[in-house]
N, C-alpha and C positions, 0 to 999 in steps of 0.2 A: 176839683179843678178840671175844667174842660181841656182836653188835649186834642191835637190833630196830628196825623202822621206827617213826618218830615223825612226827607232823604238826606243821608249823610254818606259821603263817598269816603271809603277807606281803601288802603292799598290791599292787594290780594293777600299779602303776608299778614296784615292786621286782621283781616276777615278770617283767615285760617286760624289765627290765635284765638279770636272770639269763638269760633266753632269748637276748637279743642277745649277751651276753658268752660264754655257753655256745656259741652258734653260731660265734662268732669263734674260740673255742678248740677247737671240735669235740667238745664234751662236752654231756651233757644238763644241764638246769637243776638237777636234784637233786644231780648229781655235783659241779657247780660250787659249790652251796651247802655241801655237805660239805667241800669243799676250803677254801672261805673261812672256814667256822666253825673248822676245825682250825687254820688259820693264826692266826686272831684269838684263839682260846682256848688259846694255848700255855700250858705250865706256869707257874704263878705263881713269883715270885722265891724264895719260901720253898721250893718244890719244887726249884728250881735250886740253892739253897744246900745242900739235903740231898744232891742228886746230886753236887755238887762235893765235899762232905765224904766221901761214899762213895768217890769216885775218889781222893781224897787218901789214904784208908785203904788202898785197893788198891795205890796207887803206893808206899806206905811198905813194902809187903811185897816189892816187886821188889828183887832183889839187884843193886846196881850199875847202871851205865848200860847201855843196850841199843844194840848196833850194828845199826841198822836196815838198813844196806846188806848186812851179813852175813846177816841174817834173810831178806831178800828173795832174795839169791843162793841160800841154802840151799833156800828154797821153790821157786825156779825149777828148781834141780837135781833136786829131788824130783819135780816135775811132769814134767820131761823124762824122768826114769828111769821114771815110770809111763806115759809115752807120751801125756801130755795136753797 
C-alpha cells in the first residue's frame, strides 16, 4: 500500500511519552506512533463481518475435510526433494 507522510500534532507531554516508550522499545517516536495508530484503528466490526462472510464463502468451496498433517508432510517432502 502506498503511503505518504502526514503531520499529526501532539502535546509536548504526549511527544515526551512517545520518545520514552520508543526509547524503551528501541524505535523512533514516529514508528511507535504508526504502530499505536494501526493497533488502535483496527478494522471496524462491519469490516470483520464482511471478511468472515468472504471466508465462509471460500470455505464452502472446499471439498471435504482437509488432513492438515498430510498437507504438512507433503510440503516437507517437497522441500526436502528440492533441497531446501
